[in-house]
N, C-alpha and C positions, 0 to 999 in steps of 0.2 A: 429277374430270378432270384428269389430269396435266398440267403446262405446261412447255414448253421455255424457255431463255432467250430466243429468240426470239419467242415467243408473249408474253413480260412486255413487251418493249421495243416491240411492235407495236399494243397496244391499251392504252387507259387502264385504269388498275386500280382495283379497289373495294377501300378497305383503311382501317385506322384504327391509330391508335397504342394499344401495349399496354406496360403497365410489366413491370419483369423478374418482378413476383409474378402475373403473368396479369391483374390487374385492369385493367380500362378506365380511361383517364383522363377526367375529367368533361369535357362539352365545354364550349366557352366559350359565356357566356350572351350577351353583347353581339352584337347584329345577327343573331340566329338567325332564319331563315325560319320554323321551325316551333317557335312557342311552347311552353311546357310546358302540360300539361292531359291530360285522359282521351283524348282525340280527337287530341292534337298533341304527345304526347310523343318527344322525338327519340330515334330508334332507330338504335343504332350497329351496324355489321357487322364481323364479323372474315374475315381472309383466313386461313383456316386452313392455310395452305401453310407455315409456319412460325412461329417465337417459342414461346411456352409453352402453345398450345392444342394439345391433342391431335388427332389425324388421325383421320378415320373408321375409317381401317384398323385403327389401334391399339385405337380403342373398340371396333370389331366383334369383334377378336381376343379382346380381355378378356372381352366380353360371352359370346361362345361358350364361353370357357374357363370362365366363371361358370356357365352354363348347364348344361354337362358335369358340372360338380362338384355342381350341385344335384340333377341326375339320378341321379347315383351315390351321393347320400346319401340320396335316396328323398323329397325335398322339392321335387319338381316342382310348379310352379304350374298348376294348371288353372281354367279358366272353364267356366260352364254357361249357353250363351246361350238365353233364353226368348223366344217370340215376344210381339210388344206385345200387349196386352190393351187395346184400343181400339174404339169404335165405328166408327172411321175405317178399321179393318182395313188393307187394302194401301195406304192414302192418308194414312197417320196423319203429321202434322207437330206434333211435341211442342208447341210453343209457340202453336199456333193450335187445336189440339184438347185443350187441356186443360178438360176439362168440369167439374172439380171448382172451378177458379177462374172459371170462366165462370158458373156458377151463383151465386156470391156477389157477383157485380156488384150495385150498388145502382141502375145504370142501364143501359140500351142505346140511349139516344136519341140519342147521336152514335157509334153503331157501335162501341161499347165492345167488345162481344162478337167482333167482327172483328179486333181489335187483337191484339198478341202479349202471351201469359200464359204465361210460360214456369214447367214445374216447378220446385220448390223445389231438387230433386235431379234432375239430368240422367239420362234414363232410359239404361238400358244393354241394352234388350230389341232384337231385331232385326224389322224391317218384313217380313212374308212377301210373295213376289211374287205377282201375281194368276195365277190357273189358267191356264195356257197361255201364259204370257208368252214372246215373241220377241225376237230382236235388232232395236231400232228399225230402220225404213226409212231409206236413206242420204237425205242431203239432196242435190239438192234436188227428188227424188221427195217426201220427207216433207212439204213443204210442202203437198201435194195429199191425201195420204192418209196414213195409220197404220193399224197394226193393231189392229182392235176389242179383242183379248185383253189388249192393252197396257195401255188405258185403257176398261176395260168398262164406259160408261157412256151412255146414250141419252136421259135426260131432256132435255138440251140439243138433241140433235136433233129431239125432240118439240116443244119449246119454241121454238126458234129455226129450224127447217129452212126456213121459209117465208122467211126473211131471207137463206138461203145461207150461215149460219154453219157447219152441220155436217150431214151426213147418214149414216144407216148403209148399206153396201152389202156384204153378205155377209161376209168377214172382215176388211173394212175400214172405216174412218170416213173418208169423204170431205168435204174442204173446198174448195167452190167458189170461196173466195176474197170473200165478200160478207160484210155487216155490216148492221147495223140502218141506217145511214145509206147504205150502199153495196151495195145488193142485186145491183147488176149489176157488181160487181167493184172491189176496191180500187185496182187501178192507175188505172183510170178517173178514180176520185175524187180520188187523188194528183195526178194531173196536172191536173185541174181547179183544185186549191188553186194550183199554179203558174202556170197560164194566167191566175188571177184576179189572182196577184201575183207577177210575176216576179222581184221582189226576194227572194223566199225561197229561190231558187235551191237547189233539191234537190242535194245530193252536193258542192256548193261553198260557199257561205254556210252553209246549214244542214246540218249533218253530225249532230249529237247531238240527240234529241229525247225527249219524254217522253209517253206514251201513256196517258191516265187513263181507267180503266174499260174495258180493251183488250177484253174478251170472249176469243175465241179468238187474238187477235192477228194476224189477218189483216192488219191496215193496217200494224204492223211487219215483217210476212212479206216482203210486197210492197215495204216500202220498201228493201230491200236492192237491190232491181232500180234504184234511185236513188241507189246508194251513200251510203245514210243507214242510221245506227244509231238503234234506238229500244228506250228501255226502257219494257217495258210492264208495266203492273200494273194488278190486280183483285183484290177481295177472295174468300176463300173462303167463297162463299155459296150461295144457292140455284140460281144459275147453276152446277149441277155441274160439277167438274172442269174450268172454263175455262181457267185458268193451266196445269194438267197438259197439256190438250190442246196449247197453244201450245208448251210446252219438248218435247213428243213430236214435235212438228212441225220442231223445230230453231229455233225462234224465241224470243228472249230474252222474259223474263216473270218476275216475282216475285208473291207472294200479299201484297198490302198494302191498306190502306184510308185515304182521307181520314177521318181521325175526329177524337181529340183531340190526336195528338201530331205533331210535324214528321215528314216522310218523311225515311229515312236517306240524305239527299245534301246535299252544301255547297250554299251560296247562289250563285246568279248562275253556272249552269252548262250549262243547257238552251238551245239555240239556239232551239228551239220547242217549245211545250206544246199537244198535241192532246186535244181531248173531242168525241167523237161520241156523242151520247146517252148520257154516262157516268153519270148518275143520281146526279150531285152537286148539291146546292142550295148552289150558289156564292152565291146573294144574301143569304142568312140570317146572323144573329148578326154584324152587322157586316162581314159579307164574309170571316169568317177563314178559310175553305177558300181562298177565291181569292187572298187575302193570302199564303197559304202558296205557291201558284203564283207570286206575284209575287217573293217571297222566291229560287224557284228558277230564275227566268227570267232570262237574261242581259241585260244593259242593252242595247236595242235589238232584244232577240228577239220573237217572235211567239206569241200565242195564238190557236189556230183552234179554234173554238167552232161545232160543227155539232148543232143541237137545234132541235126544235120551235118553241121561243120566237123564233126568228130569222126563221122563215117561215110560221108559221100564225098564225091571228087568234082562236083559241079564247079566252075571257076570262082562264084560268089563264096561258095563253102570253103574251097581252098584259100581264099583271100581272108576269110574271118578267121579260119583256123589259124594261119600264120600270125595275123594279129592277134589273136588270144594268147598264142604260144610266147610271142616276146611279151607281152603284157603281164603274164602271169610270173613268167620269169624274173622280169623286173621287179614284180612284187614279192619275190621269195618264194611264192607256192610252188611246191614240188608236185609234180604230176607222179603220183604212186601207182596208178593203173590206169591204162585204156583197154576195155574190152568191149566185146559184143554180146547183146542178147538176140542169140539165134531165132528163138521162137517169135520174138516180135520184130526181128529183122531190124534193129536200132544198135547205136553204140553208144558208149558213155566213157568220158575222161573223169578219173577223180584226183582233186589236187588236195595238199594239206598245206596248212597255214604253220609257219614256223613257230617253235615255243619260245625262242628267244631274240636278240637282235643281232645276233652274229652276222648273219646274211646280209641284214641291211648296211651294217658298217664296212662290209666289204665289196659291195657294188662299186663297178667302175663309175656309174654314172648316178647322179642323185636324182632319178627319174622313175616313178614318181616320187617326188620330194617327200621327206619325213616331215610330220606336222609340226608346226610350232610349239614350243614348250607352253605356251599358253594356252592352246587348243585343249579342249575338255572335251574327250571321246565319248563321254556319258550324257552330254547336253544333246537333247533329241527332240525337243517340242519347237516346232516351227524353226529349225536352224537349217540355213542353206548347205547342200552339200559342198564337200572340199576334196579335190583332186590331191590328197595326202596320205600318207601311211602313219597312224599314230605309232609312237614306241612301244614297245612291249613292257610290261611290269617286270621289275627287278627287286628280288628280295624274296625270302621264302614266307613271309606273312602278307604278301600283296596279293589281291584277288587277279586271278589268271596266271600265277607265276606257276601253278599246277593244276593238274585235272582233277575234277571233284570225285567224291567218292561213287562208285560203281550204284547203279540204280538196283535196288530200291534204298540201299542203306543212306543215299545222299538226302533222301526225303525227310528223316529225323534228326540227323547229326547236323551240330552246328558246324558252319562252314568255317574252314580253318582260319580266315582271315577276321573272324569274328571272334575278339577276345575280351577279357575283363578290363582292359585298359582303356576301353571306349565306352562312350555314354550311348545306352540305346533310347530308342523312341520313348521307352516309358519311364525313363530316368535311372533306371538299374544299369551296372555294367553290361555291355552289350551280349555278352553270351548268355548270361543270367535272362535278360531280356527276352532274348530268342526263346528260351526254353518255357519261361513262365507264359509265353503267349502262346506255345504249341500245348502246353499243358490245358491252358485256360479253353482252348478252342475244341481240344478232344473232349473235355469233359462237358461243354455246353452243346456241342454238337451231338453227341452222345444222349445226353439226356432231354435235351429240349429239341433240337432241329429235326432228329431222326426219330425220336420217341414221343416227343410231347406235343408238337404244335399240329398235328393232324395232316402233315403233308404227304401226299402218296408219290413216294419217290420212284415208284415204277413210271409215273409220267413225267419225270423230271430228268432232262438230258443235258440240255444247255445251261450253265449256271455262270452267274457274273458276280464276282465279289468287288463291289465299287469302291472300296478303300480297304485294299489288302494287307498292308504294312506287311508282315513277313511271310503271307500266304499260309496262316496257321489254319484258316478255315477251310480252305481247299484242302491242306494236307490232312485236315481231319474228315474229310469226305473221301478219302481216298478208296474204301471198300464200296461205296455206293457208284452204280453205273452211270457216272456222269463225268462231264470235264469242266473246270472252273478257269474263265478269264479273269486274271488277277489285274485289277486296276490300281495303279499308284497315281492318285490325283497330282498334278504338277506343283500344287501348294503344299505338299505332304511331304515327309522324309523320303528321300530317294533310297527305298528299299528293294526296289525291283530286281536288282543284280541278287538279293539273297533270295527271292523267289526264285529265279532260273536256277542258282546254285544247287536248290533243293530237287530239281528235276521237274519243277512247275513252270508255268509260262503266263505272260501278261503284257501291259503295255500302259504308257503314260496318257492320260488325258486329262482335260480341263473340262470339269463338270459343267462350266457356265456355257458350254458348247454341246452340240448334237454329237453324238458318238456314230463314227463310221460303220453302222451296220444296217440292214434293211427292218422295217418294222416287223413285229410278232417274231423275233428270232430268238429271245432267251426265255426258258421257262421259270426261271426263279432269279430275282435279282437280291442281293443282300448287301445293306447299307449299314454299316457299323460306324458310329461317330462322324457320319458324313456331312450332316446337314448343319450343325452347330457351328462349323467353319464356313462353309459354302454360303449360308445365308448372309454372311457379311460382305460377299463379293457379287453376289448375283440374286434377283428375284427367284423366291421358290418355285411358284407357279409353272414357267416354262420347263424347270427341272422335271416335276411330277408328270407334266404332259410328254416329255421324253420318255419317261420311264413306262407310261401306258402306251406310248408308241412301239418301243420295241422290245417289250415283255409279253409274255402269254399269261403269266401271273406272277406278280411281284410278292415279295416277302421282305 
């Protein structure tokens, strides 16, 4: 987009120093906010407006001329696109449907077969459309019904229809808004939680939550009515297409499992974590899975557990309740409320994570143990789970030492732990970097994406920012009826905690691998300065095939 001199003076600019040779100067190592590492390499940008960098116009002109020359010489490059040969057919997810790798697993005891097992060579095949596929129904109508032909699965309706998960009706699949623990609707259940614990303050104090074992994600879908953003996940398992249903409805969700590895999120970022009959054995093996939630939960955050051990007295339930009571106490989680939802005839227990290390230091037994000083709680890409407790941050300027601003103020305010003594992604002092990035995306989204690109935003609901940096693009789209999955690539600066501090969400990913989502689940993909670095690590063709696979249309 061209800029006038006035534009340059009106807005903070994103830039970096460039030597005359065109090589980037190495960033100063002292006081960097993002240390080196696979998940936190400092990624600098270029302002291609001047200097020795070529412009897009020049590059495109040269490429067109080169292609024309190739055609005239008879050496035009062609590709033959084949359909993917997988038993998953129209629902193929390469890293979750790698049957060859799954058959070689020595054990499936810890749900290893539901974890990611990516092919050695990324596939370059095309996933076919289901027969009769139609343009998805627009939000908010899509929360209640979707086209059956787009997700032609009925097993879940047969298995969970009595719990109001999903029903088949003619050409549509209907979603009454129920779930295993809230047959009479998610909204009543959501409000019951706040009535039991007013301090949870949906849409103010509690903005970003994690829903474990989400089913068709009706809980997260109705959380939008309370201005809460929910990261829902469930495995690709016998609950056929549950995450695909969620995404077709316009509700955020990914395919993932509590197995042997950390979930792809930073530590201390979720305001609330929710589990309603999520079928996770929290109490076994030293509480390893519950300790993973502890890693993810913000200090002072809440864990809402709604399951039969909370309110039933069968021997198995009593045994689990006693084990959970002992485990949560040893983790210093305080049970702040135990209550019943009389309409849905279920109960829930709400626990709160401590804000400091006092309780850990006073425990009579070091079990579960504190993690070693060398443990990096933010490392989350293919990192094995550990049965230990990370120490909480100490000091007024350390992330997690105090609660973020209330929503929506937290969206625009620079996080308290980002200050001018640190270097940001674009080379400026970190606080100025953050402000410049937000100003940039507000201007570009307003002038170009919303009003200048011809995008019909009424047909856009599920959006992905494939290299999100500070989440400025997502923040600038706040007034649109969309949600944005902010991806921080593993070889980029680890800015994902900043995204969460703003009241947005996202995850880590390696774009040389398939993403853990079903085909046809995103309406718009946004990739800013992604390929220039990515093409040095992997071939671009499988990446473009990946985009075609899980997007409805990409931008």
